[in-house]
ROMIPA-899292 format. One line per 8 residues: their letters; for each residue x, z, y of N, C-alpha, C. Coordinates in steps of 0.05 Angstrom, whole numbers, padded with zeros to 5 digits. Each point is the difference from the previous one (the first is absolute). Layout:
// residues N
A) X,Z,Y,X,Z,Y,X,Z,Y ~ ...;
// end
This chain:
// residues 173
MRMHDQPH) 00377,00143,-00031,00009,-00027,-00006,-00023,-00019,00003 ~ 00004,-00022,00015,-00020,-00020,00004,-00001,-00019,-00023 ~ -00025,-00007,-00008,-00004,-00018,-00023,-00002,-00029,00009 ~ 00003,-00005,00025,-00001,-00028,00010,00024,-00005,00018 ~ 00005,-00025,00006,00024,-00006,00015,-00007,-00011,00028 ~ -00024,00007,00011,-00007,-00008,00026,00014,00018,00021 ~ 00011,-00011,00021,00012,00016,00021,-00021,00016,00014 ~ 00008,00022,00012,-00018,00016,00016,-00012,-00017,00023;
SPAVRVQA) -00025,00001,00003,-00014,-00017,00018,-00005,00013,00027 ~ 00007,-00013,00022,-00006,00012,00026,-00030,-00003,00006 ~ -00015,-00013,-00018,-00029,-00003,00004,-00015,00026,-00005 ~ 00014,00021,-00011,-00013,00025,-00006,00017,00023,00012 ~ -00012,00015,00018,00013,00024,00011,-00015,00024,-00011 ~ 00015,00020,-00009,-00013,00025,-00011,00006,00023,00019 ~ -00021,00015,00006,00003,00023,00017,-00015,00024,-00013 ~ 00008,00024,00007,-00015,00023,-00008,-00024,00002,00018;
SPNGGRLY) -00023,00008,-00011,-00023,00003,00017,-00004,00030,00006 ~ -00015,00006,00021,-00003,00028,00008,-00013,00018,-00021 ~ -00016,-00012,-00018,-00012,00016,-00021,00017,00005,-00025 ~ 00025,-00009,00001,00018,00004,-00022,00001,-00024,-00019 ~ -00016,-00020,00005,00000,-00024,-00016,00020,-00020,00010 ~ -00004,-00025,-00007,00017,-00022,00009,-00016,-00022,00013 ~ 00011,-00011,00020,-00013,-00023,00014,00018,-00024,-00004 ~ -00012,-00022,-00010,00014,-00025,-00005,-00010,-00020,00020;
LVAVPPEA) 00018,-00009,00017,-00007,-00021,00020,00010,-00026,-00012 ~ -00019,-00017,-00007,00006,-00025,-00014,-00006,-00024,00018 ~ 00020,-00016,00004,-00001,-00022,00019,-00017,-00024,-00010 ~ -00010,00001,-00024,-00016,-00022,-00011,-00025,00012,-00012 ~ -00021,-00017,-00002,-00025,00010,-00013,00002,00001,-00030 ~ -00017,00014,-00014,00002,00002,-00029,00001,-00027,-00014 ~ -00016,-00019,00009,00000,-00026,-00014,00026,-00015,00003 ~ 00018,00008,00017,00026,-00013,00003,00022,00013,-00017;
LPPVRPRD) -00007,00022,-00014,00020,00013,-00017,00006,-00018,-00023 ~ 00025,00001,-00010,00009,-00019,-00020,-00011,00006,-00028 ~ -00001,-00020,-00018,-00006,00006,-00028,00023,00016,-00011 ~ -00004,00013,-00022,00021,00017,-00012,00004,-00007,-00029 ~ 00021,00010,-00012,00005,-00006,-00028,-00019,00018,-00017 ~ -00012,-00012,-00020,-00018,00016,-00017,00013,00025,-00012 ~ 00026,-00002,-00006,00014,00023,-00012,00002,00023,00020 ~ 00002,-00007,00026,00001,00021,00021,-00027,00013,00003;
LAAAWDAA) -00021,-00016,-00002,-00027,00012,00002,-00006,00017,-00025 ~ 00009,-00009,-00023,-00004,00016,-00025,00016,00026,00002 ~ 00024,-00001,00011,00016,00024,00003,-00014,00020,00019 ~ -00012,-00011,00021,-00014,00016,00019,-00024,00013,-00013 ~ -00015,-00015,-00017,-00023,00010,-00015,00009,00024,-00017 ~ 00022,-00004,-00015,00011,00021,-00018,00008,00025,00016 ~ 00014,-00005,00023,00009,00023,00016,-00023,00015,00012 ~ -00021,-00014,00008,-00024,00013,00012,-00014,00016,-00022;
RAAAIEAR) -00002,-00011,-00024,-00013,00014,-00022,00015,00026,-00006 ~ 00026,-00002,-00001,00017,00024,-00006,-00003,00021,00022 ~ 00000,-00009,00025,-00003,00019,00023,-00027,00013,-00001 ~ -00021,-00014,-00007,-00027,00012,-00002,-00001,00020,-00023 ~ 00012,-00006,-00022,00000,00019,-00023,00015,00025,00008 ~ 00022,-00003,00015,00015,00024,00009,-00011,00013,00025 ~ -00022,-00011,00011,-00013,00011,00024,00019,00001,00023 ~ 00016,-00022,00003,00018,-00002,00024,-00014,-00014,00022;
WGAARLFR) -00014,00015,00016,-00016,-00011,00022,00017,-00006,00023 ~ -00002,-00023,00011,00016,-00009,00023,-00013,00006,00027 ~ 00015,-00006,00020,-00010,00005,00028,-00020,-00022,00007 ~ -00017,00007,00019,-00019,-00020,00011,00017,-00022,00015 ~ -00010,-00024,-00001,00013,-00023,00013,-00019,-00016,00016 ~ 00009,-00010,00022,-00015,-00019,00016,00016,-00025,00003 ~ -00012,-00023,-00007,00013,-00026,00004,-00014,-00014,00023 ~ 00015,-00007,00020,-00010,-00014,00023,00011,-00028,00000;
FRRADGSS) -00017,-00019,-00007,00008,-00028,-00002,-00005,-00015,00026 ~ 00019,-00015,00010,-00003,-00016,00024,-00009,-00028,-00008 ~ -00021,-00009,00013,-00011,-00027,-00004,00013,-00019,00020 ~ -00002,-00026,-00006,00012,-00020,00018,-00013,00001,00028 ~ -00025,00007,00002,-00014,00001,00026,00006,00025,00016 ~ 00017,00017,-00011,00008,00025,00014,-00017,00024,-00008 ~ -00022,-00004,-00013,-00016,00022,-00010,00014,00013,-00024 ~ -00011,00023,-00008,00012,00013,-00023,-00022,00009,-00020;
LDLALGDP) 00009,00005,-00024,-00017,00010,-00021,00013,00025,-00010 ~ -00015,00022,-00002,00010,00025,-00011,-00012,00004,-00027 ~ 00018,00006,-00019,-00008,00008,-00027,00011,00028,-00004 ~ -00018,00019,-00004,00007,00028,-00004,-00002,00008,-00029 ~ 00021,00012,-00011,-00001,00011,-00027,-00001,00030,00003 ~ -00023,00011,-00005,-00003,00029,00000,-00010,00011,-00026 ~ -00011,-00018,-00017,-00009,00008,-00027,00024,00010,-00016 ~ -00002,00023,-00013,00023,00011,-00015,00011,-00020,-00021;
DACCWADA) -00018,-00014,-00014,00010,-00019,-00020,00016,-00023,00013 ~ -00011,-00011,00021,00013,-00022,00014,00027,00009,00012 ~ 00001,00024,00011,00025,00011,00010,00020,00004,-00022 ~ -00009,00010,-00023,00017,00003,-00023,00012,-00027,-00009 ~ -00017,-00020,-00002,00010,-00026,-00009,00019,-00012,00021 ~ -00007,00002,00025,00018,-00011,00021,00027,00014,00000 ~ 00000,00026,-00004,00025,00015,-00001,00017,-00009,-00024 ~ -00014,-00004,-00023,00015,-00009,-00024,00013,-00027,00005;
VDLTLGIG) -00014,-00018,00013,00011,-00027,00006,00023,00004,00020 ~ -00003,00017,00019,00021,00005,00020,00025,00010,-00014 ~ -00003,00019,-00019,00023,00011,-00014,00013,-00020,-00019 ~ -00017,-00019,-00011,00010,-00019,-00019,00013,-00025,00013 ~ -00015,-00012,00019,00009,-00024,00013,00008,00003,00029 ~ -00013,00019,00013,00002,00003,00029,-00022,-00017,00012 ~ -00014,00011,00020,-00021,-00016,00013,00007,-00003,00030 ~ 00025,00002,00007,00008,-00004,00028,00008,-00028,00006;
DCYGLSVC) -00007,-00019,-00017,00004,-00029,00006,-00025,-00015,-00010 ~ -00002,-00025,00007,-00024,-00015,-00007,-00003,-00004,-00030 ~ 00021,-00002,-00015,-00002,-00003,-00029,-00012,00025,-00013 ~ 00013,00022,00005,-00010,00025,-00011,-00028,00007,00009 ~ -00006,-00005,00025,-00027,00005,00010,-00020,-00018,-00014 ~ 00008,-00025,-00005,-00017,-00019,-00014,-00006,00011,-00029 ~ 00020,00010,-00013,-00004,00012,-00027,-00020,00023,00002 ~ 00004,00017,00020,-00018,00023,00003,-00029,-00008,00005;
LRLLALVD) -00004,-00019,00019,-00027,-00009,00005,-00012,-00014,-00023 ~ 00015,-00015,-00015,-00010,-00014,-00023,-00008,00019,-00022 ~ 00015,00022,-00004,-00007,00020,-00019,-00027,00013,00008 ~ -00002,00008,00025,-00025,00012,00010,-00023,-00020,-00002 ~ 00005,-00025,00007,-00021,-00020,-00001,-00009,-00006,-00029 ~ 00019,00002,-00019,-00007,-00004,-00028,-00017,00023,-00010 ~ 00007,00024,00007,-00016,00023,-00008,-00028,-00002,00012 ~ -00001,-00008,00025,-00026,-00003,00014,-00017,-00022,-00014;
LLARASWA) 00013,-00022,-00007,-00014,-00022,-00014,-00011,00010,-00027 ~ 00017,00013,-00015,-00009,00010,-00026,-00022,00020,00001 ~ 00000,00016,00022,-00021,00020,00003,-00027,-00012,00006 ~ -00001,-00023,00013,-00026,-00011,00009,-00008,-00025,-00015 ~ 00018,-00011,-00017,-00006,-00026,-00014,-00006,00005,-00029 ~ -00024,00004,-00007,-00007,00006,-00028,00008,-00023,-00019 ~ 00000,-00025,00010,00008,-00023,-00015,00029,00001,-00010 ~ 00017,00017,00013,00028,00001,-00006,00006,00019,-00023;
GGLVELRR) -00020,00013,-00011,00004,00020,-00021,00015,-00011,-00024 ~ -00004,-00025,-00007,00015,-00012,-00023,00029,-00005,00006 ~ 00008,00003,00025,00028,-00006,00007,00017,00025,00001 ~ -00012,00023,-00005,00014,00026,00000,-00008,00015,-00025 ~ 00020,00011,-00013,-00005,00016,-00024,00007,00029,00007 ~ -00021,00017,00000,00004,00028,00006,00009,00014,-00026 ~ 00023,00015,00003,00011,00014,-00023,00006,00029,00008 ~ 00005,00016,-00020,00005,00028,00005,00024,00004,00019;
DGAAIAPA) 00020,-00018,-00002,00024,00003,00017,-00001,-00018,00025 ~ -00023,-00010,00007,-00002,-00016,00024,-00017,-00025,-00004 ~ 00006,-00020,00015,-00015,-00025,-00002,00020,-00023,-00002 ~ -00007,-00019,-00018,00016,-00024,-00002,-00015,-00022,00014 ~ 00013,-00014,00017,-00012,-00022,00015,00009,-00027,-00012 ~ -00019,-00018,-00003,00006,-00026,-00010,00022,-00013,00017 ~ 00020,-00012,-00013,00022,-00012,00016,-00010,-00021,00020 ~ -00020,-00015,-00006,-00011,-00020,00019,-00011,00014,00025;
LMQAAATR) -00013,00023,-00004,-00011,00014,00023,00023,00012,00017 ~ 00021,00010,-00013,00023,00010,00015,00013,-00022,00015 ~ 00003,-00023,-00013,00012,-00024,00014,-00017,-00008,00024 ~ -00026,-00001,-00003,-00017,-00007,00023,00002,00020,00022 ~ 00000,00026,-00007,00002,00021,00021,00027,-00002,00014 ~ 00021,-00008,-00013,00026,-00002,00012,00002,-00024,00018 ~ -00015,-00021,-00005,00004,-00025,00014,-00023,-00010,00018 ~ -00024,00010,-00005,-00023,-00009,00017,00002,00012,00027;
RLTGEGRF) -00010,-00014,00019,00001,00009,00028,-00019,00024,00004 ~ 00009,00019,00016,-00016,00023,00009,-00019,-00010,00022 ~ -00023,00013,00003,-00018,-00006,00022,00010,00013,00025 ~ -00013,-00006,00022,00007,00012,00026,-00004,00030,00000 ~ -00014,00011,-00019,-00005,00029,-00002,00019,00013,-00021 ~ 00018,-00016,-00011,00019,00011,-00020,-00012,00003,-00028 ~ -00020,-00015,-00006,-00013,00000,-00027,00004,-00027,-00013 ~ -00011,-00002,-00024,-00002,-00026,-00013,-00028,-00010,00003;
DEYDFRVR) -00002,-00027,00002,-00026,-00013,00001,-00011,00001,-00028 ~ -00021,00016,-00004,-00011,00004,-00026,-00011,-00026,-00012 ~ -00011,-00017,00017,-00011,-00025,-00010,00023,-00018,-00011 ~ 00022,00000,00014,00023,-00016,-00009,00009,00009,-00028 ~ 00001,00027,-00004,00009,00010,-00026,-00022,-00005,-00021 ~ -00025,00003,00007,-00022,-00003,-00019,00000,-00029,-00010 ~ 00003,-00019,00018,00000,-00028,-00008,00024,-00006,-00019 ~ 00023,00012,00007,00024,-00005,-00015,-00002,00011,-00028;
FAPAPRLA) -00013,00023,-00004,-00001,00013,-00025,-00028,-00002,-00014 ~ -00018,-00015,00011,-00026,-00003,-00013,00004,-00015,-00026 ~ -00016,00008,-00020,00002,-00015,-00026,-00011,-00028,00004 ~ 00011,-00019,-00015,-00009,-00027,00002,-00029,-00002,-00009 ~ -00015,-00016,00014,-00029,-00002,-00007,-00002,-00011,-00028 ~ -00020,00010,-00014,-00005,-00010,-00028,-00022,-00021,00001 ~ 00005,-00020,-00016,-00021,-00021,-00002,-00021,00009,-00020 ~ -00024,-00007,00006,-00022,00006,-00018,00004,-00014,-00027;
PGVPA) -00008,00012,-00022,00003,-00013,-00026,-00012,-00028,00001 ~ 00014,-00019,-00012,-00010,-00027,-00001,00006,-00017,00025 ~ 00011,00012,00021,00007,-00016,00024,00028,-00010,-00004 ~ 00004,-00027,00003,00027,-00011,-00004,00018,00009,00023 ~ 00025,00003,-00007,00021,00009,00019,00010,-00023,00017;
// end
């Protein structure tokens, strides 16, 4: 059952690859993928966490994005965790259209951002049963534009979530 009401997009063609994985031929670059509903991204996060706990490893995937100038960008998912998460999103939302693919890339980009951005530690609460993400961070991940490499611009997020500068004592506001 699909959790969104977007029609199947001809912008994404899915094929089996010779190595047993899946090849996604995407007619647009990552930065042209649409924003998604935060609740869909949160559902993908939960599905990916559950799949990882159950050790449901997915198949390798290759995404080939077509750029306006005719060139292409290949993003390969071979890491077991990334394959697991992509498979969970595929089973939850489907990633055979631009919307579902956008949810998948945003989930992977969010995990990537959290892994390398020490400043984001206060936006995630690690618990025994998983991690809780601040709603504002989930909203930003659902709606901010992806880069041409399918990631989030760390600077954009850092500026958005940086604490307000504090004035020195005795300095008028």
